[in-house]
C-alpha positions in Angstrom: -13.7 -13.4 34.8 -16.2 -15.0 32.3 -15.0 -14.6 28.8 -11.3 -15.4 29.2 -11.9 -18.8 31.0 -14.6 -19.5 28.4 -12.0 -19.1 25.6 -10.0 -21.9 27.2 -13.0 -24.2 27.8 -14.5 -23.8 24.4 -13.9 -26.2 21.6 -13.5 -23.2 19.3 -13.7 -19.5 19.4 -15.1 -18.0 16.2 -14.1 -14.6 15.0 -14.3 -12.5 11.9 -10.8 -11.4 10.9 -7.2 -12.3 11.3 -6.8 -9.0 13.2 -9.5 -10.0 15.7 -8.0 -13.5 15.9 -4.7 -12.1 16.9 -6.3 -9.8 19.5 -8.2 -12.7 21.1 -5.1 -14.9 21.2 -3.0 -12.1 22.7 -5.6 -11.3 25.4 -6.9 -14.8 26.2 -3.7 -16.8 25.8 -5.9 -19.6 24.4 -4.5 -22.4 22.2 -4.0 -20.8 18.8 -5.8 -23.7 17.1 -9.0 -22.9 19.0 -9.4 -19.4 17.6 -10.8 -19.6 14.1 -11.4 -16.8 11.6 -14.7 -17.6 9.9 -14.9 -14.1 8.3 -17.9 -12.0 7.5 -20.0 -11.8 4.3 -22.0 -9.5 2.2 -25.0 -10.3 0.1 -28.3 -8.9 -1.3 -29.2 -6.1 -1.4 -25.6 -4.9 -1.4 -24.9 -5.6 -5.1 -23.9 -3.6 -8.1 -27.4 -3.8 -9.6 -30.3 -2.0 -8.1 -31.7 1.5 -7.6 -29.4 4.5 -6.9 -30.2 7.3 -4.6 -30.3 10.6 -6.4 -30.9 13.5 -4.0 -30.2 16.0 -6.8 -26.5 16.6 -5.8 -23.3 14.5 -5.7 -22.5 13.2 -2.2 -19.9 11.2 -0.2 -21.3 8.7 2.3 -20.5 7.7 5.9 -22.2 4.6 7.3 -21.9 3.6 10.9 -22.6 4.6 14.5 -21.5 7.9 16.1 -19.4 6.3 18.8 -16.0 7.8 19.7 -13.9 5.2 17.9 -15.6 6.1 14.6 -13.5 9.2 14.4 -16.2 11.5 13.2 -14.8 14.8 14.5 -11.7 14.3 12.3 -13.9 13.1 9.4 -16.0 16.3 9.6 -12.9 18.5 9.8 -11.2 16.7 6.9 -14.3 17.2 4.8 -14.3 20.9 5.7 -10.7 21.5 4.8 -10.8 19.3 1.6 -12.8 22.1 0.0 -15.1 19.8 -1.8 -18.1 20.9 0.2 -18.7 23.8 -2.2 -20.2 21.3 -4.7 -20.5 18.0 -2.8 -22.4 17.0 0.3 -21.6 14.5 3.0 -24.4 12.2 4.0 -24.1 10.4 7.3 -26.3 7.6 8.8 -27.6 8.2 12.3 -28.9 11.2 14.2 -26.5 13.9 15.4 -26.1 14.7 19.1 -25.6 18.3 20.4 -21.8 18.1 20.1 -21.9 16.9 16.5 -24.3 19.7 15.6 -22.0 22.1 17.2 -19.0 20.7 15.3 -21.0 21.0 12.0 -21.9 24.6 12.8 -18.3 25.5 13.9 -16.9 24.1 10.6 -19.5 25.9 8.6 -20.9 22.6 7.2 -24.6 23.1 8.0 -25.5 23.4 4.4 -23.6 20.4 3.1 -23.9 17.7 5.8 -27.1 15.7 6.0 -28.0 13.0 8.5 -30.0 10.0 7.2 -31.3 8.4 10.4 -31.5 4.6 10.2 -32.2 3.5 6.6 -33.1 -0.1 6.1 -30.8 -2.3 4.0 -32.6 -1.7 0.7 -32.5 2.1 1.3 -28.8 1.9 2.4 -27.7 -0.1 -0.7 -29.3 2.6 -2.8 -27.4 5.3 -0.9 -24.2 3.3 -1.5 -24.8 3.0 -5.3 -25.6 6.7 -5.6 -22.5 7.9 -3.7 -19.2 9.1 -5.1 -17.4 7.1 -2.3 -17.6 5.8 1.2 -15.6 7.6 3.9 -14.8 5.3 6.8 -11.7 6.5 8.8 -12.5 4.5 11.9 -10.0 4.1 14.7 -11.0 0.6 15.6 -12.8 -2.2 13.8 -12.7 -5.9 14.3 -13.9 -6.3 10.7 -15.8 -3.3 9.2 -18.8 -4.3 7.1 -19.5 -0.8 5.5 -16.4 -0.9 3.4 -17.3 -4.4 2.0 -20.9 -3.3 1.4 -19.7 -0.2 -0.4 -17.3 -2.2 -2.6 -20.0 -4.7 -3.4 -22.2 -1.8 -4.5 -19.5 -0.6 -6.8 -18.2 2.5 -5.1 -14.7 3.3 -3.9 -13.7 3.4 -0.2 -11.5 5.6 1.9 -10.6 3.9 5.2 -8.0 3.6 7.9 -4.6 1.9 8.0 -5.3 0.4 11.5 -6.9 -2.7 13.0 -8.7 -5.0 10.6 -9.5 -2.4 7.9 -6.3 -2.9 5.7 -6.8 -6.6 5.9 -10.5 -6.3 4.7 -10.0 -3.6 2.0 -6.6 -4.7 0.7 -5.5 -2.7 -2.4 -9.1 -1.8 -3.3 -9.3 1.5 -1.4 -7.5 4.6 -0.3 -5.9 3.8 3.0 -5.1 6.7 5.3 -3.8 7.4 8.8 -7.0 8.1 10.7 -5.2 10.5 13.1 -4.0 12.7 10.3 -6.8 15.0 9.3 -5.0 16.4 6.3 -4.3 12.9 5.0 -8.0 12.1 5.2 -8.7 15.4 3.4 -6.2 14.6 0.6 -7.9 11.2 0.2 -11.2 12.9 -0.2 -9.8 15.3 -2.8 -8.4 12.3 -4.8 -11.8 10.5 -4.8 -13.5 13.6 -6.1 -10.8 14.8 -8.6 -9.2 11.6 -10.0 -11.7 9.8 -12.2 -9.1 7.2 -13.4 -8.3 6.3 -9.8 -12.0 6.0 -9.0 -12.6 3.7 -11.9 -9.6 1.5 -10.8 -10.9 1.4 -7.2 -14.4 0.4 -8.4 -13.0 -2.5 -10.3 -10.7 -3.6 -7.5 -13.5 -3.2 -5.0 -15.9 -5.4 -6.8 -13.3 -8.1 -7.0 -12.4 -7.7 -3.3 -16.0 -7.8 -2.1 -16.6 -11.0 -4.0 -14.2 -12.7 -1.5 -16.6 -12.0 1.4 -19.7 -14.2 1.2 -22.0 -15.6 3.8 -21.7 -18.9 2.1 -18.0 -19.0 2.9 -18.6 -17.9 6.5 -21.3 -20.6 6.8 -18.9 -23.3 5.5 -16.2 -22.3 7.9 -18.6 -22.1 10.8 -20.1 -25.5 9.9 -16.6 -27.0 9.8 -15.8 -25.8 13.3 -19.2 -27.0 14.6 -18.6 -30.4 13.0 -15.1 -30.7 14.5 -16.5 -29.8 17.9 -19.1 -32.5 17.9 -18.3 -35.5 20.1 -17.4 -38.7 18.3 -20.2 -41.2 18.6 -20.0 -44.9 17.8 
C-alpha cells in the first residue's frame, strides 16, 4: 500500500544488483527506466593487506545473520559430512540459539564449531584474511556483501547459484545449489584439498572484488540524484 505506489511516484528507485532490479520491476510494474542499479562497494578495512586472525588452527568462515534464509542447518550438515572437521574448524559470526546448539550437538560438531559474536569491521577483516575460505550458501540475497568482502581480503568463496549471488561472485567462486547438502560438502572438500583451485580463486576473487567500490556506487547515486533535480532557469 505504501512502497508500490512510491515506486511509481519516485523519480528513481535505487537498488544494488541486477537481480534486485528485476525483482522490483516484476513486483512494482514501475517504468524500467526508473529502477537503477547503483551497486554496492567494499573498502577499508576489507583489503588484502592487514592482520590475519590466527587462532592456532585452520578454519572456514561464515559471516552473516542466523535468519532462516541463510541456510545454516544445511551448512552445518554439509560441514559435518564433508569430513574436514577432523582438522579444520568452522567459525561463525553471531550467537547461537537453542536450536542451532542442538543441531551442532546432534551433528557431533561441538568441538569444531565456534561462534564469534559480533566482531567489528577491523576484527572481521582479520578473520577473513586468516580463513581458508568463506562459506555462504544463502537461499536469498539481494546483493551479498560477505562474498565481496572475502574476495577483497584474498580468500576464496563458496556461495549459492540463486538470486544475486552468481551475479556478484561471477567466475571467482565455487557456486553450488544451496538445497543440495552433498554439493555444498563437495565444495568444502575442494576448498580444503585443491590448492591450485584455491590459488586461482584467490586471484579471480581479488580482480572481481575490485569491481565493487563505494566510489562507483556514489557516482551512480549522484547521477540519479542529479537527473532527478528539477530544471531551474
